[in-house]
N, C-alpha and C positions, 0 to 999 in steps of 0.2 A: 177604354180610352181610344184605341184605334178604331173601334166601331163608330164612335161618335164623330171622329174625324172624317171618315168616309161618308157617313150620312150627311154631314154638312156639305161636303164636296158635291155629292150627288144631287142634293136639293138645288144647287146652282145649275144643274144640267138641264133644267127646263128653262131654255134661254128666254129671258125677258127682253134684253137688248140684243137684237139679232145682228147688229152692225159688224161685229167681229167675225161672224160665221156665215154671212150672206153677202151676195153681190146682186142687188135688186135694182132694176132700172127705176128711175124716179117717176115714170109715168104709170107704173103698175099699181093696182088697187087691191086692197084686202078688206072686204066688207066686215069680216070678223078678224080679230087679231090672229095673225099667223103664229102657229105654235110649233116650236122645235123642241123635241124631247130626246134627250140622250140617255140611253140606258147603260152607257159606258162612260168612262172618263174622256171627255172631248179634248181634241187637240186644238191648238191655236191656228186655225186655217179656215178657208172658205169651204163650207159644206153644201151650200145652196146657191145656185145661179138662176136668176129669173130675168127674162128679157123685157121688151117694151110692151106697153099697152095690154097687160094681162089683168084679168079679174080672177082672184083665187081665194077659195075657201078650202083650207086643207090643214091637216096635221101631218108633220113630218117626224117620223120616229126612227131614230138611228140606233141600231143594235150592234154596231161596230164602229170603231173610231175611224175606219177607212171608208165609210159610206159617203155617197155623193149623189146629189139631185141636180139635174140640169133641165131647165124649162126655157123654151124659146120665146118668140114674140107672138103677141095676139092670141094668147091661150086663155080660155075660160074654163074654170073648174068650179062647179057648183057645190061640191062637198066631197072630199076624199081623204082617205088615210093612206099615206105612203110609208110602208114599213120595210126597212132595208138594212142589209149588211154590205152590199157591194155598190151597185149604181142603178139609178132609174133616170132615163133620159126621155123627155117629152119634147117633140119638135115644135114647129111653128104652126099657127092657125089651127090648133087642136081645140075641140069642144068636148067637155066632159060634164056629165050631169051630176047627180048627187048620190050619196051612199055608195061610193066606189072604194074598193080596196085594191091596192097594188102591193104585192108581197113578193120580194125577190129571194126568199129562202123558204125552206120546208118547216122551219121552227123547231122540229124534233127529228130524231133519227127514226128510220123505219124499223129499227131493232129494239125490241122490248127492253132489254137490259139497260140500254142507254136512256130510254125514256123513264125507266124506274129511277135511275140516278138523277135525271132532270127533276122529277117530282120532289125527290128528297131535298135536292139542292135549292129548288125554288122556294120550298117552305122555309128553309133556314134563312135564305136571303131576304125573303119577305119580312120576317121578324127582325132581322138584323139591320136592314137598310130602309126601313119605313116604306115598304111596298115595292121597292125595286127588286123583283125576283129573278132577274137575269144577269146581275152584275158578275156573278161567278159561274155562269153557265158554260158548260163544255160544248163548244161549237164544232169540234173536230169532225164529228160524224154527221153534221147537218149540211145538206147541199144548198149552195147559194149561187145564183147566176144573174147577171144584169138583165134589165128589162128595157126595151126600146119601143116607144110609141112615136111613129113617124109623123111627118107633116100632114095636115088636113084630115086627121082622123076624128071621128065622132064616136064617143063612148056613152052609151045609154045608162040610165040610173040602175043602181044595184049591181053593177058589174064587178066581178073579181078577176084580177089579172095575176097569174102566178109566175114563178121564177123562169128565167131564160126565154121569155116570149118576146118576139119582135112583131109588132103590128104594122103592116105595110102602109104606104102612103094612101090617103083617101079612103081607107077602110072604115066601115061602120060596124060597131059591136052592139047587138040588140040588148035591151034591158034584161037584167038578171042573169046574163050569160056568165059562164066561168071559162076563162081563156087559159088553156093549158098548153097550146101549141102555137107556132107561128101563124100569123094571118097574112095572106097575100095582099098586095096592093089592090085597091079599087074593087072591093067585094063587100058583101054584108055577111056577117056571121051571127049566129044565135044559138042558144041552148047550153046544156051542161052535159058534156063539154061542148064548147062552141064549135059549130060546123058551118061551112059555107052554104048559104041559102040563096044567094043571088050574086051575079057578077055585074059590076058597074062599068059604064063607059068612062074612060079617062077623059077629063076635060082637055080641050085643045087650046 
């Protein structure tokens, strides 16, 4: 009986009406329906803030009730998955291509014993909660740190941005790069892991 109750609650966690959980400026555009997915029981509060004149194609996946996404003005996202437990901040005038993943936590512990328990719990939860395999996940040993993408950044297609990263103003991230460390302002990074390949002149 309890299992059926929680399954019913979790089905509602793929937000169909975002109005209770988002603060989106009326000038922003979503070519495809914006999807908010909550793998936890969501709170009655604002999870997503989006500024003026944005064009966004994205999935927002919250794996903590405390997660938060903040997007500034004039941001273009061609296709991205934002997966978080803490916070992802995207500044103003940011350009992002498609097939981008932004992930603010490690997903699993580096220690095998905890990963073994994860696998066992995921299997049980998948069966019990119709596919939600993280509802009872033990996050205590999983590292999570906020991500900041500063103003005027350009992120190429297929980029992965990992936990704790700050990408500085005006930086460019080359296609298919994996960003594991902070990126200075006004430079180009590329590769896996991403490294500086060129310095840019800051506009005056």
